[in-house]
C-alpha positions, 0 to 999 in steps of 0.5 A: 577479570573477563566477562567470560569469567564472571559468566562462569561465576554466575552459573550456580546463581541461575536456578535461584535467579530464575525463581526470583524472575518468575516471582517478580513477573507473577507479582507485577503482571496480572496475566501471569499470576496464575497457578504454576501447575500444568502447561502454563507453569512449565512454559514460563519456567522453561522460557526464563531458564532457557533465556538465562542459560543461553545468555551466559552461554553466549557471554562465555562463548559467542559461538554457542548455539542458540537454536533451543532459545530461539524455539522457546522465544517463538513458542512464548510469542505463539502462546500469547497469540493463542491466549488472545493477548497482545505482546505487551505483557510478554515484553514487560516480562522481558524487561522485568527479567533484565532488571532482576537479572542485572541486580544479581549480576551487580551483586556478584560483580561487587563480590568479585571486584569485577572491573567497571568495563566488564560490568558496562559491557554486560549491561549493554549485552543484556539490553541487546539480548532483551531486544533479540528475545522480543524480536523472536517472540514477535516472529512466533506471535505473527506466525500463530496469528497467520495460521487461522483463516480469519487472521490469514485474510487480515494479514493479506489485507495488511500486506496489500495496504503495505504495498500501496503505502505512499511513500513506498514501504521498505522492500524488506517489510513487504517481503517479510509480511509476504513470507508470513502469509505465503505470498510470492512477491512479484516484480510487477502488479496490476491493481483493479478498482471495483465499484462498491455494492456489487451483485457478487464478489469477484472470483479471485485467483489464489495469488490475488490480494483483495480489499473488498470492504468500504467505499473503494474496494480494490484488488491486486493481481500479480504480474501484468494483464495481457490481452490474452488474459482479458476474457478470463479476467472479465468473467471473474470480475462479472457482477459489477463495474470495475477498472483494470490499472496498468501493470507496474513495478510493485513499488509503484503499485499505488499509481496503478490503483490511482489510474484504475480508480480514475478510469472507474469514475470516468466509466461511471460518468459515461465519459469512457465506455467499455462495458463492465470492465474498463482497461486503462491501457485502452484509454491512456489519452483520455485518462491524461486529458482528464487527470485534473479537471480544474486545470483543464478548466483553467486552460480553457478559460485562458485559451478560449475565454474570448469565445464567451461573448458569443452565443452557445450556437456560435461557440459550438459552430466555431469549435467544430470548425476549429477542431476540423482544421486542427485535425485535418489542416485541410482546405476549406472544401475538405473541411466543408465536406467533413462538416457538411456545410458550404466552403464559404461558411468554413471561410467565414468561421475561420475568419471569425476564429482568427479575429476572436482568438488573435494570434493563437492560430499561428502559435503552435503551443497555443494550437496544441493547448486549444486542441487539448481543451477541445478533446477534453470537452468532447470527452465530457460531452459523453457524460450522461449528466450534461447539466454539470459540464463546467467551464470547458463545455461552456467555453466551447 
């Protein structure tokens, strides 16, 4: 006996089997223990009957159409959403349906002496079928949830969080959720970090995704922000400080937000200044130099720690002289003109540097490291709160 023959034998059993499944569902799931008259009862009966019929149709003919079944399963998911429930009850009903259905199939199989191979195949097919029904109902559930304005906003926030996940979420997960909320997935995105407590909410384009609550509000703009777009973006972001990250492939959106948040922090500290809106593109070197404060501090201690024995004034004068030398590689008169001191003063300071720093002045790697430290120190000196300057400022 083949599975298709057993499916034909099961046909007369389906009306009675549907009643048994409905009774079991209503007895075991309180949410479904309601009077069967009206739309609720019709929906439940239709769902069970359609699921049974479609399953045995597919057993008899794997190419049998199942559009009606798909529609009914999605409708059941939509109904759960409209009732304000999760999908737990519906998924439990599917499991009960499979359990009751399998008992009946076992009884019929024993009467017909169906081979164990056929029964084993049917068991696997019923479990796979249950997963398929649950997946279809989930689609309907999500579609219904996405239709309300409040839910639409929540799903768009979920989409933004999914895009920013680290490690990156699968592209398929992003595309499916984007399709649900009607958002076209771009190749590149630009993230914007916003200062909390703004005077007013930003004016967002329809294709922007936003998370405006909490202590780190941010938004996503599809594509890159070109120089020609800046003026319009500054107007839409007016009302509070913000920082615009770099345009990145969507899978790397988290980097854009990380840089934007760093730029916003540096702008608030007065280290970089560009008005209300800071564009990371204009401060790439500064962002790189100050990406890890503790590491720069350690570099300062190792390269310029020998200056710690000098007075603050001496350290500042030597740092100015060394910076002029690094940046100009000029003669003593040229450096003196830049520093507004006598050339002999420059020579004296350079001798002090050579004596204090040893061979570092002749080592290209050491000179580069010291230049990084000095540039970072100058950036920190722009901060409005110089009382917390840290080891770099102290070292120079």
